[in-house]
N, C-alpha and C positions, 0 to 999 in steps of 0.2 A: 371727607379728608380733613384731618386736624390742621390747625394753623402751623404746628411744629413740622408736620410732614410737608406742608406746602413750602415752608421756609427752607427746609432741607433740599427739596427738589429745585427751588430757585437757585440756591447756592451751587448745587451740582451742575446746573445749566451754565452758570457763570464760569465755573471751573472748566467745563467742557469747551466753552468758547475761548477761554484763555489758553488752554493746552492746544486746541486746534489752531489758534493763531500762531503760537510758537512753532508748531510743526509746519504750518503753511509757509512762513517766511524762511524757515530753515531749509526746507526742501526746494523752494523756488529760487533761493539765493538772495532774496530781498533783504535778508538779515545783514548783508554786507554794507548796507547804508547806515547801520546803527552800531555794529560791533565788529571786532576783528574777525578775520576769516577763521582763525584757530578756535573760536568759540562755538563753531557749528555743532560739534558732537554734544556739547553741554546743552545746547538749545534742544536738540533732538531728544536727549534723555529726559530733560525737564518736561518738555511737551508730552512725551509718552507717559511719564509718571502722573502728570496732572490729569490727562485724559483718563487714565486707568482709575484714579481716585474718583473722578466724576462719575464714571460708569458704575463703579461699585456702590456709590451713594445712590444712584438712580435705581439700582437693583433692589434696594430696600423698599422702594415704593411699588414694586410690581406685585401681582398676586402671589401669595405665598405657596408656590409649588414646592414639592419636597426638596429639590436641589437648591432652590433659592433660599429656602428656610435654613438649610444646612450652611450655605455660604454666609448668610447674615449672622447666624448664631456664632460661627467661628470668627467672623470679622469684628463682632461687637463684644466678644467674651471678655476682653481686657479693657473695654472702654469704661471710664469712670462714670458714675451715676449722672444723669442729665438733670440739672436743677429745675428744668422746665416740666419734668414728669414726676408725679407723686408716686407713693408706694403702690397704689392701685393701678398704675399704668396710664393714668389720665394725664393728658398734656395740658399745661397751663400757659397761656400766652399773655404777655404784658405789652402794653403800648400798641394796641390795635390802631391801624391807620398810619403808623409812622413809616416814613420812606426807608427802605433797606439800602444803606449806603453801598452795599456790595454791587449794586447795579451800576454804580459809577465806573466800575472797571470795564463796562461794555463800551464806554466812550473811546478810550485809547485803542481798544481792540478794533472797533469799527473804523477808526482812522487808519490803522495799519492795513486792514483788509480792503477798504474801499477807496481810500485816498492815496496811501503810500507816499508819505513825505519823502522828498528827495534827500540826498546826502547834503551835508553842510557845504555851503558855497561862498561866494564872494562877499555877501553881506557880513557874515561872521568873520571871514578872513581879514576884511578891511578894518575891523575893530580890534584885532589882536595882533601883537607883534610877532615877527617871524621867530620860530622856535630855535634858530641858530644863536644861542647865547655864547658869551665869551668862553673860550677854552684854549688851552695851550696847543700850539702847532704839533701835529703828530703825523707819522708816516702812515700811508694807506696802502693796501695791497694793489698790485698792478691792475690796470683796467683791461678787461678781456679784449681779445683781438676783434677787429671789425671796423667798418667805416661806412656809416656812423655806428657807434655802439649804443645800444638802448640802455638807458639808465633811469633810475628813479630820480625824482626831483630832489629828494633829501640827500641822496648820494652825491649828485652833482653839486648841490649847494655846499655840502659839508666839505667836499674835496676843494672846491673853489676858495673857501674861507680858511680851512684849517690844515690842508695837506702840505706838509713841509717838503715833500718830494715833487710837487707840482705835476702830478700825474695827468692833469688835463691839458698840459701844454701840447699844442700841435694836434690835438684829437678832436674829431667831430662826434657829436653826441646827438641822440634823439630823445626828447622828453615829451611827456604828455601831462597836461594839467588844464585848469580853468583860468580864465583871465580875471584879474582884479585890477581896478583902476589905481594908477600910481599918482601921488600928489604932483601937480604941475603938468599932468598929461602923460600919455603912454599907459602901458599895462605891465603888471607883474604876471608871470606864469606861476600859478599857485597850486599847491597840493596840501591837503589836510593830513596831519600825522596823528595817529591815535595810539595810546598805550593800552587801553582796554576797549573803550567805546566812544561814541560821538560826543559824550558829555565832556571828555577830556581832550578833544581835538584841538590841535594848534596848527597854524599855517606855516608852510615853508615857501618863501617867495624868491623868485628869480626874476631880475629885471630883463626886459626884452628890448633889443635895439635892432631895427630892421622892419621889413614889411610883413604885416599879418593879413590873414584872409579878409577879403572885402566884407564889410558889415559886421565883423566880429566885435563883440562888446563884452561888458562885464558878465561873468558867469558862463560865457561860451567856452566849451572844451576845444582845445586845439592840440595838434601834434606838430612839434617844431623840431627842426634840425639846425645845428649851428655849432659854434665853438665859443670857448670862454673869452669874454671881453675884458678889457682893462678897466672899464668903468665900474664903479661901485656906488652904492647909495646907502643911506641910513634909514632904517624903518622909522616912520614918524611916530609909531606907537611906543616902541621900547628902545629905539636907537641902535638896534643890532644891525650888523653889516648885511647888505643884500648884494650878492654878486650879479653880474649881467651875462646874458647869452647873446652873441651876435647871430641873429637869425639868417640862415641862408635859404630855408624853405619852411613853409607853414601851411597846414591844411586844417579845416574844421573837422572835428571828429565827434563821436558820441561818448556819453558817459561810460567809462569802463565798468566791467562787472565788479571790480574792486576799487571803489572811488578813493579809499583812504590808503595811505602808506603807513608803515610802522617801522 
């Protein structure tokens, strides 16, 4: 086996691992820790394309059965000449013994497959300002019927700060998020909001006044019920306004399948 063939097979294996990793996290749902839910079809298609390319590349290394020879001939007909192969078909390899940097791709794939980093939590949230920046007051659509009504953290916080119709007045709401320590004591109920993926995640913070589950601390996920309070605070990072929820009940909960809001 020539050095060029060996290198091609190695790259095909790396591609196969990359495509398989994409398919695995897309099918299992773990991708929601890193990107928006709506990107799942793109991950599936990308993973399938990468796996297909890897398998086609590996086919070129198999014994040249008639069908395989036909497939290889048609798949390489339009390929530009390989500078590593001379006119007589002999492969020339340069830089023997050098590390192939392509194998570095195996490291993040191994992390995703075997470690599974969690969604961004309190550590990052405490170092970023709440995403509710200054905006003019505006009317919001009516809140659905129910008591309490389940809302996203960003919807509650946005209505509390910007809704000129005061749609939260007299309403009980149910929110779910993780706890982030507030300056001077207490906790914020926090949820990370993403535009595309975890790389652009920003926190939405809601202050909590009331009793929380015993032993609950930073990064703990809780489901709380309550109503809008009159107290507000300024985010120490960017000075944005943080509304408060008066907690009437709270229980510990698990990380939801969709940890981010958008």
